[in-house]
N, C-alpha and C positions, 0 to 999 in steps of 0.2 A: 500983225504977222507973227506967227510963232516959229521958233527955231527948234530943230530937232536936237535933243541932247545926245551926246556920244556915250550911249550906255553899253558897258561891257559886262556880260554875265559869264564868269569863268566856268568852264566845264572840267578841264584837265590841265595840269601843269607838269612840265618836266623840270623839276628842281635841280637835277644834276647837270643840266645842260651848261649852265654858266660856270659850274665847278669843273667840269671835264673839258670844256672848250673855251678858247679865247675868242669870244664873239666880237666880230668887227662891224657887222651891219645886220639889221633885222629887216624882214619883209613881212607884209600882211597879205594873205591870199584867201580867196574864197574856196569853198570845197564843193565839189559836185557829189551830192549825196542822194540816196534813194529815200523814200518816205519813211520806212521803218528805221533807217539810221537816224533821221532827224528826231523821231519820237524817242529813240533810245538816248540820244544826246540830251533831249529836254529833261529826261529823268536824271541826268548828271552822271551817266555811266560811260566812261571812256578811259583809255590809258594810252598815252603817247610817250611814256617814259621808258618802256622796256623794248628796245630794239627798233624804234620807229625812226625813219629818216626820209629825206626828200631827195628825189633823183630826177634828172632831166633825160628823157629819151624821146627821140624823133620829134623834137620841137615842142614837147609837152612836159609839164612838171607833174610829178606824181608823189603822193604820200604813201610810203610803203611801210608795213609792219605796225600800223596803228590798230589798236583793238577797240572796236565798238561792238558790244555784245548784242545778240539778237534781241529783238523786241518780243516780249512774252506773248502778246496778243497778235503777233504778226502772221501766224499760221504759214501758209505756203508762200506768201509774198516776202518772207524774211530774207535778209542779206547774209553774206558770209562775213563773219566777224573780223577777219584779217585781210580783207580784199584790198587791192590797190585803189586809191581814191585820187581822182584828178584834181589838181590845184588850178584855180582860175587866176591867171596872171596876164599882164600885158606882154606882147611879143618882145619888147625891148628888155623887160625884166627877165624873161626866160632866157634870152640870149646872153645877158650879163651873168646870170646864174650858171649857165652852161660853160661859159669861158672861165669863170672863177673856180668851178668845181673840177673840170677836166684838165685845164692847163696850169692852174696855180695851186692845186692840191688842197683846196678848201673842202670842208664838209658842211652840208646843210642839215641842221639839227632842229627839230620841232621844239618850241619853247612853251607855247600855251595854245590851247584850243578853247574858243569862247564864242558866245553869241554877241553880235554887234548889230543893234537895230533890227533884230529878228533874223539875221543871216549868220550862218555858221562860218567862222573865220579861223585861220591858223596863223599864228605868229611863229616864224622860224628864223633862225639866225645862221649867218655864214661865218664860219670861223675855223681855226685850226686847233687840233687837240693839244691839251697841255701835257707836259711831262710831269713826272711825279714830284720833282723838285720845284716846279712852278706852282703846283698845288700847295706844297708845304709853305712856300714863300707867301702865297696869297692868304693862307690861313694865318700865318704869323702877322702879316700886315693888318688883317682884320682884327686880331686880338689886341695888337698894339693900339689901334685906333679906338677900340672899345675901352681899353684901360685909360687912355689919354682923355677921352671924353667924360669918363666917370669921375 
């Protein structure tokens, strides 16, 4: 009996997410994509760092503002590069997200877009925005840790 390896092939990362937000919990969601979007992602072309976020509306979770460029050979079947993409989550996860975002003031920020066992997945975090002095404190701690370990 063979076991499947948990292979993650990264496509795009939002490196500023952990710098700008205090991430408390992370979620993994599937993406509902069209054929040309998948082909464009397989070429490694995507951007989730500039203005992308996750929003819950009418009982569904959406990825808004992510950029997946048009597939060059897609002709008339191509997609819109910045269209809203539905996230595939369980109902309990969507309800929990909705409560934390609307009632407690959290933000849902995309962290990484990747392929896992052939399926496009999005890892996003739930957190609150850091203040400027929090960012400076985190940078100072990081520098101190680096100097101490050296």
